[in-house]
PDBQT receptor file of N, H, CA, C and O in Angstrom, charges set to zero:
ATOM      1  N   MET A   1       0.836  -1.201   0.004  1.00  0.00    +0.000 N 
ATOM      2  CA  MET A   1      -0.020   0.028  -0.027  1.00  0.00    +0.000 C 
ATOM      3  C   MET A   1       0.889   1.236  -0.007  1.00  0.00    +0.000 C 
ATOM      4  O   MET A   1       2.086   1.148   0.267  1.00  0.00    +0.000 OA
ATOM      5  N   ASN A   2       0.292   2.338  -0.299  1.00  0.00    +0.000 N 
ATOM      6  H   ASN A   2      -0.680   2.409  -0.521  1.00  0.00    +0.000 HD
ATOM      7  CA  ASN A   2       1.002   3.621  -0.349  1.00  0.00    +0.000 C 
ATOM      8  C   ASN A   2       2.213   3.532  -1.339  1.00  0.00    +0.000 C 
ATOM      9  O   ASN A   2       3.343   3.887  -1.004  1.00  0.00    +0.000 OA
ATOM     10  N   GLY A   3       1.922   3.058  -2.523  1.00  0.00    +0.000 N 
ATOM     11  H   GLY A   3       1.004   2.769  -2.795  1.00  0.00    +0.000 HD
ATOM     12  CA  GLY A   3       2.929   2.974  -3.548  1.00  0.00    +0.000 C 
ATOM     13  C   GLY A   3       3.791   1.702  -3.581  1.00  0.00    +0.000 C 
ATOM     14  O   GLY A   3       4.621   1.510  -4.469  1.00  0.00    +0.000 OA
ATOM     15  N   GLU A   4       3.554   0.815  -2.547  1.00  0.00    +0.000 N 
ATOM     16  H   GLU A   4       2.880   0.971  -1.825  1.00  0.00    +0.000 HD
ATOM     17  CA  GLU A   4       4.283  -0.413  -2.554  1.00  0.00    +0.000 C 
ATOM     18  C   GLU A   4       3.500  -1.571  -3.085  1.00  0.00    +0.000 C 
ATOM     19  O   GLU A   4       2.299  -1.652  -2.829  1.00  0.00    +0.000 OA
ATOM     20  N   PRO A   5       4.103  -2.463  -3.801  1.00  0.00    +0.000 N 
ATOM     21  CA  PRO A   5       3.345  -3.657  -4.283  1.00  0.00    +0.000 C 
ATOM     22  C   PRO A   5       2.659  -4.382  -3.155  1.00  0.00    +0.000 C 
ATOM     23  O   PRO A   5       3.186  -4.452  -2.044  1.00  0.00    +0.000 OA
ATOM     24  N   HIS A   6       1.469  -4.931  -3.431  1.00  0.00    +0.000 N 
ATOM     25  H   HIS A   6       1.041  -4.874  -4.333  1.00  0.00    +0.000 HD
ATOM     26  CA  HIS A   6       0.591  -5.516  -2.432  1.00  0.00    +0.000 C 
ATOM     27  C   HIS A   6       0.025  -6.819  -3.001  1.00  0.00    +0.000 C 
ATOM     28  O   HIS A   6      -0.579  -6.737  -4.071  1.00  0.00    +0.000 OA
ATOM     29  N   LEU A   7       0.140  -7.911  -2.459  1.00  0.00    +0.000 N 
ATOM     30  H   LEU A   7       0.631  -7.977  -1.590  1.00  0.00    +0.000 HD
ATOM     31  CA  LEU A   7      -0.432  -9.172  -2.934  1.00  0.00    +0.000 C 
ATOM     32  C   LEU A   7      -1.853  -9.261  -2.515  1.00  0.00    +0.000 C 
ATOM     33  O   LEU A   7      -2.165  -9.006  -1.352  1.00  0.00    +0.000 OA
ATOM     34  N   VAL A   8      -2.792  -9.637  -3.471  1.00  0.00    +0.000 N 
ATOM     35  H   VAL A   8      -2.538  -9.845  -4.416  1.00  0.00    +0.000 HD
ATOM     36  CA  VAL A   8      -4.151  -9.826  -3.062  1.00  0.00    +0.000 C 
ATOM     37  C   VAL A   8      -4.608 -11.137  -3.747  1.00  0.00    +0.000 C 
ATOM     38  O   VAL A   8      -3.894 -11.684  -4.588  1.00  0.00    +0.000 OA
ATOM     39  N   THR A   9      -5.803 -11.627  -3.375  1.00  0.00    +0.000 N 
ATOM     40  H   THR A   9      -6.382 -11.182  -2.692  1.00  0.00    +0.000 HD
ATOM     41  CA  THR A   9      -6.398 -12.828  -3.917  1.00  0.00    +0.000 C 
ATOM     42  C   THR A   9      -6.551 -12.665  -5.492  1.00  0.00    +0.000 C 
ATOM     43  O   THR A   9      -7.022 -11.636  -5.974  1.00  0.00    +0.000 OA
ATOM     44  N   GLU A  10      -6.172 -13.623  -6.182  1.00  0.00    +0.000 N 
ATOM     45  H   GLU A  10      -5.790 -14.459  -5.790  1.00  0.00    +0.000 HD
ATOM     46  CA  GLU A  10      -6.275 -13.657  -7.671  1.00  0.00    +0.000 C 
ATOM     47  C   GLU A  10      -7.680 -13.736  -8.025  1.00  0.00    +0.000 C 
ATOM     48  O   GLU A  10      -8.456 -14.425  -7.363  1.00  0.00    +0.000 OA
ATOM     49  N   GLY A  11      -8.074 -13.006  -9.122  1.00  0.00    +0.000 N 
ATOM     50  H   GLY A  11      -7.444 -12.447  -9.659  1.00  0.00    +0.000 HD
ATOM     51  CA  GLY A  11      -9.435 -13.144  -9.714  1.00  0.00    +0.000 C 
ATOM     52  C   GLY A  11     -10.424 -12.125  -9.131  1.00  0.00    +0.000 C 
ATOM     53  O   GLY A  11     -11.620 -12.194  -9.412  1.00  0.00    +0.000 OA
ATOM     54  N   LEU A  12      -9.941 -11.203  -8.341  1.00  0.00    +0.000 N 
ATOM     55  H   LEU A  12      -8.969 -11.146  -8.112  1.00  0.00    +0.000 HD
ATOM     56  CA  LEU A  12     -10.870 -10.251  -7.788  1.00  0.00    +0.000 C 
ATOM     57  C   LEU A  12     -11.321  -9.211  -8.805  1.00  0.00    +0.000 C 
ATOM     58  O   LEU A  12     -10.659  -8.981  -9.816  1.00  0.00    +0.000 OA
ATOM     59  N   THR A  13     -12.478  -8.578  -8.513  1.00  0.00    +0.000 N 
ATOM     60  H   THR A  13     -13.016  -8.765  -7.691  1.00  0.00    +0.000 HD
ATOM     61  CA  THR A  13     -12.959  -7.368  -9.270  1.00  0.00    +0.000 C 
ATOM     62  C   THR A  13     -12.600  -6.237  -8.361  1.00  0.00    +0.000 C 
ATOM     63  O   THR A  13     -12.134  -6.461  -7.243  1.00  0.00    +0.000 OA
ATOM     64  N   VAL A  14     -12.811  -4.980  -8.828  1.00  0.00    +0.000 N 
ATOM     65  H   VAL A  14     -13.189  -4.798  -9.736  1.00  0.00    +0.000 HD
ATOM     66  CA  VAL A  14     -12.570  -3.860  -8.056  1.00  0.00    +0.000 C 
ATOM     67  C   VAL A  14     -13.387  -3.875  -6.771  1.00  0.00    +0.000 C 
ATOM     68  O   VAL A  14     -12.911  -3.501  -5.699  1.00  0.00    +0.000 OA
ATOM     69  N   ALA A  15     -14.649  -4.327  -6.917  1.00  0.00    +0.000 N 
ATOM     70  H   ALA A  15     -15.035  -4.630  -7.788  1.00  0.00    +0.000 HD
ATOM     71  CA  ALA A  15     -15.509  -4.420  -5.669  1.00  0.00    +0.000 C 
ATOM     72  C   ALA A  15     -14.904  -5.410  -4.739  1.00  0.00    +0.000 C 
ATOM     73  O   ALA A  15     -14.783  -5.113  -3.551  1.00  0.00    +0.000 OA
ATOM     74  N   GLY A  16     -14.511  -6.578  -5.197  1.00  0.00    +0.000 N 
ATOM     75  H   GLY A  16     -14.610  -6.820  -6.162  1.00  0.00    +0.000 HD
ATOM     76  CA  GLY A  16     -13.889  -7.597  -4.356  1.00  0.00    +0.000 C 
ATOM     77  C   GLY A  16     -12.647  -7.122  -3.660  1.00  0.00    +0.000 C 
ATOM     78  O   GLY A  16     -12.425  -7.401  -2.482  1.00  0.00    +0.000 OA
ATOM     79  N   LEU A  17     -11.832  -6.392  -4.411  1.00  0.00    +0.000 N 
ATOM     80  H   LEU A  17     -12.013  -6.165  -5.368  1.00  0.00    +0.000 HD
ATOM     81  CA  LEU A  17     -10.627  -5.818  -3.855  1.00  0.00    +0.000 C 
ATOM     82  C   LEU A  17     -10.859  -4.895  -2.679  1.00  0.00    +0.000 C 
ATOM     83  O   LEU A  17     -10.175  -4.939  -1.658  1.00  0.00    +0.000 OA
ATOM     84  N   LEU A  18     -11.886  -4.036  -2.883  1.00  0.00    +0.000 N 
ATOM     85  H   LEU A  18     -12.442  -4.000  -3.713  1.00  0.00    +0.000 HD
ATOM     86  CA  LEU A  18     -12.252  -3.104  -1.760  1.00  0.00    +0.000 C 
ATOM     87  C   LEU A  18     -12.695  -3.919  -0.551  1.00  0.00    +0.000 C 
ATOM     88  O   LEU A  18     -12.305  -3.640   0.583  1.00  0.00    +0.000 OA
ATOM     89  N   ALA A  19     -13.502  -4.915  -0.810  1.00  0.00    +0.000 N 
ATOM     90  H   ALA A  19     -13.819  -5.142  -1.731  1.00  0.00    +0.000 HD
ATOM     91  CA  ALA A  19     -13.971  -5.807   0.319  1.00  0.00    +0.000 C 
ATOM     92  C   ALA A  19     -12.811  -6.465   1.029  1.00  0.00    +0.000 C 
ATOM     93  O   ALA A  19     -12.713  -6.465   2.256  1.00  0.00    +0.000 OA
ATOM     94  N   GLU A  20     -11.931  -7.027   0.212  1.00  0.00    +0.000 N 
ATOM     95  H   GLU A  20     -12.010  -7.027  -0.785  1.00  0.00    +0.000 HD
ATOM     96  CA  GLU A  20     -10.785  -7.761   0.803  1.00  0.00    +0.000 C 
ATOM     97  C   GLU A  20      -9.921  -6.773   1.618  1.00  0.00    +0.000 C 
ATOM     98  O   GLU A  20      -9.366  -7.165   2.644  1.00  0.00    +0.000 OA
ATOM     99  N   LEU A  21      -9.801  -5.563   1.207  1.00  0.00    +0.000 N 
ATOM    100  H   LEU A  21     -10.253  -5.244   0.374  1.00  0.00    +0.000 HD
ATOM    101  CA  LEU A  21      -9.017  -4.556   1.931  1.00  0.00    +0.000 C 
ATOM    102  C   LEU A  21      -9.803  -3.873   3.020  1.00  0.00    +0.000 C 
ATOM    103  O   LEU A  21      -9.253  -3.017   3.713  1.00  0.00    +0.000 OA
ATOM    104  N   ALA A  22     -11.094  -4.219   3.210  1.00  0.00    +0.000 N 
ATOM    105  H   ALA A  22     -11.540  -4.915   2.647  1.00  0.00    +0.000 HD
ATOM    106  CA  ALA A  22     -11.949  -3.630   4.205  1.00  0.00    +0.000 C 
ATOM    107  C   ALA A  22     -12.054  -2.088   4.007  1.00  0.00    +0.000 C 
ATOM    108  O   ALA A  22     -11.937  -1.294   4.941  1.00  0.00    +0.000 OA
ATOM    109  N   ILE A  23     -12.277  -1.741   2.758  1.00  0.00    +0.000 N 
ATOM    110  H   ILE A  23     -12.372  -2.386   1.999  1.00  0.00    +0.000 HD
ATOM    111  CA  ILE A  23     -12.342  -0.273   2.407  1.00  0.00    +0.000 C 
ATOM    112  C   ILE A  23     -13.883   0.035   2.120  1.00  0.00    +0.000 C 
ATOM    113  O   ILE A  23     -14.550  -0.665   1.359  1.00  0.00    +0.000 OA
ATOM    114  N   ASP A  24     -14.334   1.029   2.726  1.00  0.00    +0.000 N 
ATOM    115  H   ASP A  24     -13.792   1.598   3.344  1.00  0.00    +0.000 HD
ATOM    116  CA  ASP A  24     -15.777   1.455   2.534  1.00  0.00    +0.000 C 
ATOM    117  C   ASP A  24     -15.901   2.017   1.078  1.00  0.00    +0.000 C 
ATOM    118  O   ASP A  24     -15.285   3.035   0.760  1.00  0.00    +0.000 OA
ATOM    119  N   PRO A  25     -16.660   1.380   0.244  1.00  0.00    +0.000 N 
ATOM    120  CA  PRO A  25     -16.804   1.800  -1.126  1.00  0.00    +0.000 C 
ATOM    121  C   PRO A  25     -17.480   3.198  -1.251  1.00  0.00    +0.000 C 
ATOM    122  O   PRO A  25     -17.310   3.881  -2.260  1.00  0.00    +0.000 OA
ATOM    123  N   ALA A  26     -18.218   3.592  -0.251  1.00  0.00    +0.000 N 
ATOM    124  H   ALA A  26     -18.356   3.036   0.569  1.00  0.00    +0.000 HD
ATOM    125  CA  ALA A  26     -18.982   4.844  -0.344  1.00  0.00    +0.000 C 
ATOM    126  C   ALA A  26     -18.023   6.052  -0.258  1.00  0.00    +0.000 C 
ATOM    127  O   ALA A  26     -18.419   7.167  -0.595  1.00  0.00    +0.000 OA
ATOM    128  N   ARG A  27     -16.793   5.848   0.182  1.00  0.00    +0.000 N 
ATOM    129  H   ARG A  27     -16.472   4.942   0.456  1.00  0.00    +0.000 HD
ATOM    130  CA  ARG A  27     -15.903   7.000   0.414  1.00  0.00    +0.000 C 
ATOM    131  C   ARG A  27     -14.652   7.047  -0.403  1.00  0.00    +0.000 C 
ATOM    132  O   ARG A  27     -13.692   7.730  -0.045  1.00  0.00    +0.000 OA
ATOM    133  N   VAL A  28     -14.649   6.294  -1.551  1.00  0.00    +0.000 N 
ATOM    134  H   VAL A  28     -15.429   5.739  -1.842  1.00  0.00    +0.000 HD
ATOM    135  CA  VAL A  28     -13.486   6.237  -2.393  1.00  0.00    +0.000 C 
ATOM    136  C   VAL A  28     -13.762   6.344  -3.887  1.00  0.00    +0.000 C 
ATOM    137  O   VAL A  28     -14.894   6.155  -4.332  1.00  0.00    +0.000 OA
ATOM    138  N   ALA A  29     -12.746   6.640  -4.642  1.00  0.00    +0.000 N 
ATOM    139  H   ALA A  29     -11.826   6.793  -4.281  1.00  0.00    +0.000 HD
ATOM    140  CA  ALA A  29     -12.663   6.572  -6.108  1.00  0.00    +0.000 C 
ATOM    141  C   ALA A  29     -11.549   5.619  -6.392  1.00  0.00    +0.000 C 
ATOM    142  O   ALA A  29     -10.577   5.510  -5.646  1.00  0.00    +0.000 OA
ATOM    143  N   VAL A  30     -11.718   4.912  -7.520  1.00  0.00    +0.000 N 
ATOM    144  H   VAL A  30     -12.508   5.000  -8.127  1.00  0.00    +0.000 HD
ATOM    145  CA  VAL A  30     -10.761   3.910  -7.900  1.00  0.00    +0.000 C 
ATOM    146  C   VAL A  30     -10.159   4.138  -9.295  1.00  0.00    +0.000 C 
ATOM    147  O   VAL A  30     -10.889   4.371 -10.258  1.00  0.00    +0.000 OA
ATOM    148  N   GLU A  31      -8.835   4.069  -9.395  1.00  0.00    +0.000 N 
ATOM    149  H   GLU A  31      -8.242   3.880  -8.613  1.00  0.00    +0.000 HD
ATOM    150  CA  GLU A  31      -8.230   4.167 -10.703  1.00  0.00    +0.000 C 
ATOM    151  C   GLU A  31      -7.518   2.751 -10.952  1.00  0.00    +0.000 C 
ATOM    152  O   GLU A  31      -6.811   2.240 -10.083  1.00  0.00    +0.000 OA
ATOM    153  N   LEU A  32      -7.734   2.197 -12.108  1.00  0.00    +0.000 N 
ATOM    154  H   LEU A  32      -8.308   2.613 -12.814  1.00  0.00    +0.000 HD
ATOM    155  CA  LEU A  32      -7.138   0.890 -12.372  1.00  0.00    +0.000 C 
ATOM    156  C   LEU A  32      -6.318   1.066 -13.676  1.00  0.00    +0.000 C 
ATOM    157  O   LEU A  32      -6.878   1.391 -14.723  1.00  0.00    +0.000 OA
ATOM    158  N   ASP A  33      -5.025   0.856 -13.600  1.00  0.00    +0.000 N 
ATOM    159  H   ASP A  33      -4.570   0.592 -12.749  1.00  0.00    +0.000 HD
ATOM    160  CA  ASP A  33      -4.159   1.015 -14.741  1.00  0.00    +0.000 C 
ATOM    161  C   ASP A  33      -4.365   2.381 -15.313  1.00  0.00    +0.000 C 
ATOM    162  O   ASP A  33      -4.536   2.493 -16.527  1.00  0.00    +0.000 OA
ATOM    163  N   ARG A  34      -4.361   3.402 -14.550  1.00  0.00    +0.000 N 
ATOM    164  H   ARG A  34      -4.221   3.311 -13.564  1.00  0.00    +0.000 HD
ATOM    165  CA  ARG A  34      -4.388   4.836 -14.928  1.00  0.00    +0.000 C 
ATOM    166  C   ARG A  34      -5.751   5.272 -15.532  1.00  0.00    +0.000 C 
ATOM    167  O   ARG A  34      -5.850   6.352 -16.114  1.00  0.00    +0.000 OA
ATOM    168  N   GLU A  35      -6.815   4.411 -15.387  1.00  0.00    +0.000 N 
ATOM    169  H   GLU A  35      -6.734   3.534 -14.915  1.00  0.00    +0.000 HD
ATOM    170  CA  GLU A  35      -8.140   4.784 -15.880  1.00  0.00    +0.000 C 
ATOM    171  C   GLU A  35      -9.099   4.769 -14.730  1.00  0.00    +0.000 C 
ATOM    172  O   GLU A  35      -9.141   3.796 -13.978  1.00  0.00    +0.000 OA
ATOM    173  N   ILE A  36      -9.915   5.875 -14.558  1.00  0.00    +0.000 N 
ATOM    174  H   ILE A  36      -9.881   6.665 -15.169  1.00  0.00    +0.000 HD
ATOM    175  CA  ILE A  36     -10.888   5.825 -13.465  1.00  0.00    +0.000 C 
ATOM    176  C   ILE A  36     -11.953   4.823 -13.793  1.00  0.00    +0.000 C 
ATOM    177  O   ILE A  36     -12.471   4.779 -14.909  1.00  0.00    +0.000 OA
ATOM    178  N   VAL A  37     -12.280   4.005 -12.798  1.00  0.00    +0.000 N 
ATOM    179  H   VAL A  37     -11.860   4.040 -11.891  1.00  0.00    +0.000 HD
ATOM    180  CA  VAL A  37     -13.356   3.020 -12.949  1.00  0.00    +0.000 C 
ATOM    181  C   VAL A  37     -14.664   3.604 -12.352  1.00  0.00    +0.000 C 
ATOM    182  O   VAL A  37     -14.724   4.004 -11.189  1.00  0.00    +0.000 OA
ATOM    183  N   ARG A  38     -15.626   3.628 -13.149  1.00  0.00    +0.000 N 
ATOM    184  H   ARG A  38     -15.578   3.304 -14.093  1.00  0.00    +0.000 HD
ATOM    185  CA  ARG A  38     -16.996   4.080 -12.647  1.00  0.00    +0.000 C 
ATOM    186  C   ARG A  38     -17.515   3.070 -11.639  1.00  0.00    +0.000 C 
ATOM    187  O   ARG A  38     -17.339   1.861 -11.793  1.00  0.00    +0.000 OA
ATOM    188  N   LYS A  39     -18.174   3.604 -10.581  1.00  0.00    +0.000 N 
ATOM    189  H   LYS A  39     -18.317   4.586 -10.455  1.00  0.00    +0.000 HD
ATOM    190  CA  LYS A  39     -18.669   2.748  -9.508  1.00  0.00    +0.000 C 
ATOM    191  C   LYS A  39     -19.632   1.760 -10.065  1.00  0.00    +0.000 C 
ATOM    192  O   LYS A  39     -19.747   0.682  -9.482  1.00  0.00    +0.000 OA
ATOM    193  N   THR A  40     -20.363   2.016 -11.167  1.00  0.00    +0.000 N 
ATOM    194  H   THR A  40     -20.270   2.892 -11.641  1.00  0.00    +0.000 HD
ATOM    195  CA  THR A  40     -21.270   1.055 -11.760  1.00  0.00    +0.000 C 
ATOM    196  C   THR A  40     -20.529  -0.093 -12.388  1.00  0.00    +0.000 C 
ATOM    197  O   THR A  40     -21.157  -1.104 -12.700  1.00  0.00    +0.000 OA
ATOM    198  N   GLU A  41     -19.201  -0.001 -12.599  1.00  0.00    +0.000 N 
ATOM    199  H   GLU A  41     -18.691   0.820 -12.345  1.00  0.00    +0.000 HD
ATOM    200  CA  GLU A  41     -18.381  -1.043 -13.207  1.00  0.00    +0.000 C 
ATOM    201  C   GLU A  41     -17.539  -1.800 -12.224  1.00  0.00    +0.000 C 
ATOM    202  O   GLU A  41     -16.845  -2.723 -12.648  1.00  0.00    +0.000 OA
ATOM    203  N   TRP A  42     -17.535  -1.494 -10.949  1.00  0.00    +0.000 N 
ATOM    204  H   TRP A  42     -18.099  -0.744 -10.604  1.00  0.00    +0.000 HD
ATOM    205  CA  TRP A  42     -16.738  -2.103  -9.948  1.00  0.00    +0.000 C 
ATOM    206  C   TRP A  42     -16.987  -3.594  -9.834  1.00  0.00    +0.000 C 
ATOM    207  O   TRP A  42     -16.042  -4.369  -9.681  1.00  0.00    +0.000 OA
ATOM    208  N   GLU A  43     -18.223  -4.004  -9.904  1.00  0.00    +0.000 N 
ATOM    209  H   GLU A  43     -18.991  -3.375 -10.028  1.00  0.00    +0.000 HD
ATOM    210  CA  GLU A  43     -18.539  -5.471  -9.802  1.00  0.00    +0.000 C 
ATOM    211  C   GLU A  43     -18.036  -6.270 -10.907  1.00  0.00    +0.000 C 
ATOM    212  O   GLU A  43     -17.832  -7.472 -10.737  1.00  0.00    +0.000 OA
ATOM    213  N   SER A  44     -17.795  -5.649 -12.138  1.00  0.00    +0.000 N 
ATOM    214  H   SER A  44     -17.961  -4.673 -12.277  1.00  0.00    +0.000 HD
ATOM    215  CA  SER A  44     -17.380  -6.417 -13.294  1.00  0.00    +0.000 C 
ATOM    216  C   SER A  44     -15.904  -6.180 -13.762  1.00  0.00    +0.000 C 
ATOM    217  O   SER A  44     -15.358  -6.899 -14.599  1.00  0.00    +0.000 OA
ATOM    218  N   ALA A  45     -15.301  -5.106 -13.150  1.00  0.00    +0.000 N 
ATOM    219  H   ALA A  45     -15.745  -4.522 -12.471  1.00  0.00    +0.000 HD
ATOM    220  CA  ALA A  45     -13.953  -4.683 -13.611  1.00  0.00    +0.000 C 
ATOM    221  C   ALA A  45     -12.896  -5.625 -12.918  1.00  0.00    +0.000 C 
ATOM    222  O   ALA A  45     -12.731  -5.546 -11.701  1.00  0.00    +0.000 OA
ATOM    223  N   PRO A  46     -12.211  -6.477 -13.655  1.00  0.00    +0.000 N 
ATOM    224  CA  PRO A  46     -11.247  -7.381 -13.062  1.00  0.00    +0.000 C 
ATOM    225  C   PRO A  46      -9.927  -6.621 -12.689  1.00  0.00    +0.000 C 
ATOM    226  O   PRO A  46      -9.524  -5.662 -13.348  1.00  0.00    +0.000 OA
ATOM    227  N   VAL A  47      -9.339  -7.075 -11.679  1.00  0.00    +0.000 N 
ATOM    228  H   VAL A  47      -9.667  -7.853 -11.144  1.00  0.00    +0.000 HD
ATOM    229  CA  VAL A  47      -8.057  -6.586 -11.221  1.00  0.00    +0.000 C 
ATOM    230  C   VAL A  47      -7.037  -7.687 -11.640  1.00  0.00    +0.000 C 
ATOM    231  O   VAL A  47      -6.836  -8.677 -10.937  1.00  0.00    +0.000 OA
ATOM    232  N   ARG A  48      -6.435  -7.473 -12.764  1.00  0.00    +0.000 N 
ATOM    233  H   ARG A  48      -6.598  -6.669 -13.336  1.00  0.00    +0.000 HD
ATOM    234  CA  ARG A  48      -5.511  -8.551 -13.323  1.00  0.00    +0.000 C 
ATOM    235  C   ARG A  48      -4.168  -8.557 -12.579  1.00  0.00    +0.000 C 
ATOM    236  O   ARG A  48      -3.820  -7.560 -11.946  1.00  0.00    +0.000 OA
ATOM    237  N   PRO A  49      -3.394  -9.682 -12.643  1.00  0.00    +0.000 N 
ATOM    238  CA  PRO A  49      -2.098  -9.712 -12.073  1.00  0.00    +0.000 C 
ATOM    239  C   PRO A  49      -1.263  -8.619 -12.651  1.00  0.00    +0.000 C 
ATOM    240  O   PRO A  49      -1.247  -8.423 -13.866  1.00  0.00    +0.000 OA
ATOM    241  N   GLY A  50      -0.538  -7.869 -11.774  1.00  0.00    +0.000 N 
ATOM    242  H   GLY A  50      -0.551  -8.028 -10.787  1.00  0.00    +0.000 HD
ATOM    243  CA  GLY A  50       0.370  -6.808 -12.154  1.00  0.00    +0.000 C 
ATOM    244  C   GLY A  50      -0.361  -5.375 -12.348  1.00  0.00    +0.000 C 
ATOM    245  O   GLY A  50       0.239  -4.374 -12.738  1.00  0.00    +0.000 OA
ATOM    246  N   ALA A  51      -1.664  -5.411 -12.041  1.00  0.00    +0.000 N 
ATOM    247  H   ALA A  51      -2.152  -6.224 -11.725  1.00  0.00    +0.000 HD
ATOM    248  CA  ALA A  51      -2.448  -4.215 -12.307  1.00  0.00    +0.000 C 
ATOM    249  C   ALA A  51      -1.953  -3.081 -11.327  1.00  0.00    +0.000 C 
ATOM    250  O   ALA A  51      -1.458  -3.344 -10.231  1.00  0.00    +0.000 OA
ATOM    251  N   SER A  52      -2.117  -1.861 -11.783  1.00  0.00    +0.000 N 
ATOM    252  H   SER A  52      -2.519  -1.647 -12.673  1.00  0.00    +0.000 HD
ATOM    253  CA  SER A  52      -1.781  -0.721 -10.849  1.00  0.00    +0.000 C 
ATOM    254  C   SER A  52      -3.164  -0.178 -10.430  1.00  0.00    +0.000 C 
ATOM    255  O   SER A  52      -4.023   0.167 -11.241  1.00  0.00    +0.000 OA
ATOM    256  N   VAL A  53      -3.295  -0.136  -9.129  1.00  0.00    +0.000 N 
ATOM    257  H   VAL A  53      -2.597  -0.416  -8.471  1.00  0.00    +0.000 HD
ATOM    258  CA  VAL A  53      -4.569   0.319  -8.509  1.00  0.00    +0.000 C 
ATOM    259  C   VAL A  53      -4.300   1.538  -7.611  1.00  0.00    +0.000 C 
ATOM    260  O   VAL A  53      -3.427   1.509  -6.743  1.00  0.00    +0.000 OA
ATOM    261  N   GLU A  54      -5.042   2.567  -7.835  1.00  0.00    +0.000 N 
ATOM    262  H   GLU A  54      -5.751   2.591  -8.540  1.00  0.00    +0.000 HD
ATOM    263  CA  GLU A  54      -4.963   3.777  -6.933  1.00  0.00    +0.000 C 
ATOM    264  C   GLU A  54      -6.319   3.898  -6.327  1.00  0.00    +0.000 C 
ATOM    265  O   GLU A  54      -7.319   3.917  -7.044  1.00  0.00    +0.000 OA
ATOM    266  N   ILE A  55      -6.387   3.982  -4.995  1.00  0.00    +0.000 N 
ATOM    267  H   ILE A  55      -5.575   3.966  -4.412  1.00  0.00    +0.000 HD
ATOM    268  CA  ILE A  55      -7.659   4.180  -4.264  1.00  0.00    +0.000 C 
ATOM    269  C   ILE A  55      -7.508   5.514  -3.539  1.00  0.00    +0.000 C 
ATOM    270  O   ILE A  55      -6.592   5.720  -2.742  1.00  0.00    +0.000 OA
ATOM    271  N   VAL A  56      -8.431   6.398  -3.842  1.00  0.00    +0.000 N 
ATOM    272  H   VAL A  56      -9.175   6.231  -4.488  1.00  0.00    +0.000 HD
ATOM    273  CA  VAL A  56      -8.480   7.735  -3.322  1.00  0.00    +0.000 C 
ATOM    274  C   VAL A  56      -9.660   7.952  -2.348  1.00  0.00    +0.000 C 
ATOM    275  O   VAL A  56     -10.829   7.798  -2.699  1.00  0.00    +0.000 OA
ATOM    276  N   TRP A  57      -9.292   8.311  -1.126  1.00  0.00    +0.000 N 
ATOM    277  H   TRP A  57      -8.342   8.436  -0.840  1.00  0.00    +0.000 HD
ATOM    278  CA  TRP A  57     -10.419   8.541  -0.183  1.00  0.00    +0.000 C 
ATOM    279  C   TRP A  57     -10.906   9.987  -0.226  1.00  0.00    +0.000 C 
ATOM    280  O   TRP A  57     -10.130  10.941  -0.282  1.00  0.00    +0.000 OA
ATOM    281  N   PHE A  58     -12.244  10.096  -0.195  1.00  0.00    +0.000 N 
ATOM    282  H   PHE A  58     -12.874   9.322  -0.149  1.00  0.00    +0.000 HD
ATOM    283  CA  PHE A  58     -12.825  11.473  -0.068  1.00  0.00    +0.000 C 
ATOM    284  C   PHE A  58     -12.778  11.892   1.434  1.00  0.00    +0.000 C 
ATOM    285  O   PHE A  58     -13.179  11.138   2.321  1.00  0.00    +0.000 OA
ATOM    286  N   VAL A  59     -12.292  13.075   1.663  1.00  0.00    +0.000 N 
ATOM    287  H   VAL A  59     -11.966  13.687   0.943  1.00  0.00    +0.000 HD
ATOM    288  CA  VAL A  59     -12.370  13.582   3.043  1.00  0.00    +0.000 C 
ATOM    289  C   VAL A  59     -13.061  14.862   3.071  1.00  0.00    +0.000 C 
ATOM    290  O   VAL A  59     -12.990  15.636   2.116  1.00  0.00    +0.000 OA
ATOM    291  N   GLY A  60     -13.763  15.132   4.180  1.00  0.00    +0.000 N 
ATOM    292  H   GLY A  60     -13.821  14.503   4.955  1.00  0.00    +0.000 HD
ATOM    293  CA  GLY A  60     -14.539  16.295   4.381  1.00  0.00    +0.000 C 
ATOM    294  C   GLY A  60     -13.660  17.366   5.054  1.00  0.00    +0.000 C 
ATOM    295  O   GLY A  60     -12.484  17.154   5.350  1.00  0.00    +0.000 OA
ATOM    296  N   GLY A  61     -14.276  18.487   5.269  1.00  0.00    +0.000 N 
ATOM    297  H   GLY A  61     -15.231  18.660   5.029  1.00  0.00    +0.000 HD
ATOM    298  CA  GLY A  61     -13.584  19.545   5.952  1.00  0.00    +0.000 C 
ATOM    299  C   GLY A  61     -13.144  20.658   5.046  1.00  0.00    +0.000 C 
ATOM    300  O   GLY A  61     -13.657  20.822   3.939  1.00  0.00    +0.000 OA
ATOM    301  N   GLY A  62     -12.207  21.408   5.515  1.00  0.00    +0.000 N 
ATOM    302  H   GLY A  62     -11.790  21.275   6.415  1.00  0.00    +0.000 HD
ATOM    303  CA  GLY A  62     -11.706  22.582   4.803  1.00  0.00    +0.000 C 
ATOM    304  C   GLY A  62     -12.054  23.824   5.554  1.00  0.00    +0.000 C 
ATOM    305  O   GLY A  62     -12.567  23.818   6.672  1.00  0.00    +0.000 OA
ATOM    306  N   ARG A  63     -11.731  24.930   4.843  1.00  0.00    +0.000 N 
ATOM    307  H   ARG A  63     -11.314  24.935   3.934  1.00  0.00    +0.000 HD
ATOM    308  CA  ARG A  63     -11.948  26.262   5.427  1.00  0.00    +0.000 C 
ATOM    309  C   ARG A  63     -13.364  26.691   5.272  1.00  0.00    +0.000 C 
ATOM    310  O   ARG A  63     -14.056  26.311   4.327  1.00  0.00    +0.000 OA
ATOM    311  N   ARG A  64     -13.786  27.482   6.204  1.00  0.00    +0.000 N 
ATOM    312  H   ARG A  64     -13.225  27.790   6.972  1.00  0.00    +0.000 HD
ATOM    313  CA  ARG A  64     -15.076  28.186   6.043  1.00  0.00    +0.000 C 
ATOM    314  C   ARG A  64     -14.911  29.636   5.979  1.00  0.00    +0.000 C 
ATOM    315  O   ARG A  64     -15.895  30.364   5.846  1.00  0.00    +0.000 OA
TER     316      ARG A  64
């Protein structure tokens, strides 16, 4: 994680990867091999061996 290679179960989809990593899907965006994956495609988008995955968390707050 954080730029380091990470081994996960083979054959996962994006949704399965988020579940395996215990990440709340409501609070993230996912980039797979430098392409943003739409939430509607998470169940079908395969994470192939050697794939590059970027998971970005949405955070609230800021200045008022």
